[in-house]
C-alpha positions in Angstrom: 84.1 116.1 104.8 81.3 115.1 107.3 83.7 112.4 108.6 86.3 115.0 109.3 83.7 117.1 111.3 82.8 114.0 113.3 86.4 113.3 114.0 86.9 117.0 115.0 84.0 116.9 117.4 85.2 113.6 119.0 88.7 115.2 119.4 87.2 118.3 121.0 85.6 115.9 123.6 89.0 114.1 124.2 87.5 110.8 123.0 90.9 109.8 121.7 91.9 109.0 125.3 90.0 105.7 125.2 90.7 102.9 122.7 87.2 102.9 121.3 87.3 106.7 120.9 90.7 106.5 119.2 89.5 103.9 116.8 86.3 105.8 116.0 88.2 109.0 115.3 90.8 107.1 113.2 88.0 105.5 111.1 86.4 108.9 110.5 89.7 110.4 109.5 90.4 107.4 107.2 87.1 107.8 105.5 87.4 111.5 105.1 90.9 111.2 103.7 90.0 108.3 101.3 87.1 110.4 99.9 89.3 113.5 99.4 91.9 111.4 97.6 89.4 109.5 95.5 87.7 112.7 94.5 91.0 114.6 94.1 90.1 117.4 96.4 93.4 119.1 97.4 91.9 121.2 100.1 90.4 118.1 101.7 93.7 116.2 101.5 95.5 119.2 103.0 92.9 119.6 105.8 92.5 115.9 106.8 95.9 114.5 105.9 98.1 115.9 108.7 95.7 114.7 111.5 95.2 111.3 109.8 99.0 111.0 109.5 99.4 111.7 113.2 96.9 109.0 114.1 98.7 106.5 111.8 102.0 107.3 113.4 100.5 107.0 116.9 99.5 103.5 115.9 103.1 103.0 114.7 102.0 102.9 111.0 105.0 105.1 110.1 105.3 104.3 106.4 101.6 105.0 105.6 101.8 108.2 107.7 104.7 109.4 105.7 102.9 108.5 102.4 99.9 110.6 103.6 102.2 113.5 104.3 103.7 113.2 100.8 100.2 113.6 99.4 99.5 116.5 101.7 102.7 118.2 100.4 101.5 117.7 96.8 98.0 119.0 97.6 99.5 122.1 99.4 101.6 122.6 96.3 98.6 122.6 94.1 96.9 125.1 96.5 100.1 127.2 96.7 99.9 126.8 100.5 103.5 127.1 101.6 102.5 127.2 105.3 100.7 123.9 104.8 103.8 122.4 103.1 105.9 123.5 106.0 103.5 121.9 108.5 103.6 118.7 106.5 107.5 118.8 106.5 107.6 119.4 110.2 105.3 116.5 110.9 107.3 114.3 108.6 110.5 115.1 110.6 108.7 114.3 113.8 107.4 111.0 112.5 110.8 110.1 111.0 112.4 110.9 114.4 109.9 108.7 116.2 110.3 105.9 113.7 114.1 106.1 114.1 113.6 105.8 117.9 111.5 102.7 117.4 114.1 100.8 115.4 
């Protein structure tokens, strides 16, 4: 989860405004998410996944973003986190709407 903390600090400093900052945050989120998935850590997936999905969608990687949100939904189900499931569903709708506007 150290990668997630790094990404959070960079976001707090608005580093995502530059291309280099965006890519650094994206890479930290990707690593944090991949570790959480590989180690099957539902609270890690549910914490990192929504932000990672937003970064994927911002880069127009809509299908991977939706796949991440599906995993977030599963993780939140394991954790009995209905609010987390609702947040994932809301993000999914936003991304699907954006994706539809790109077609």
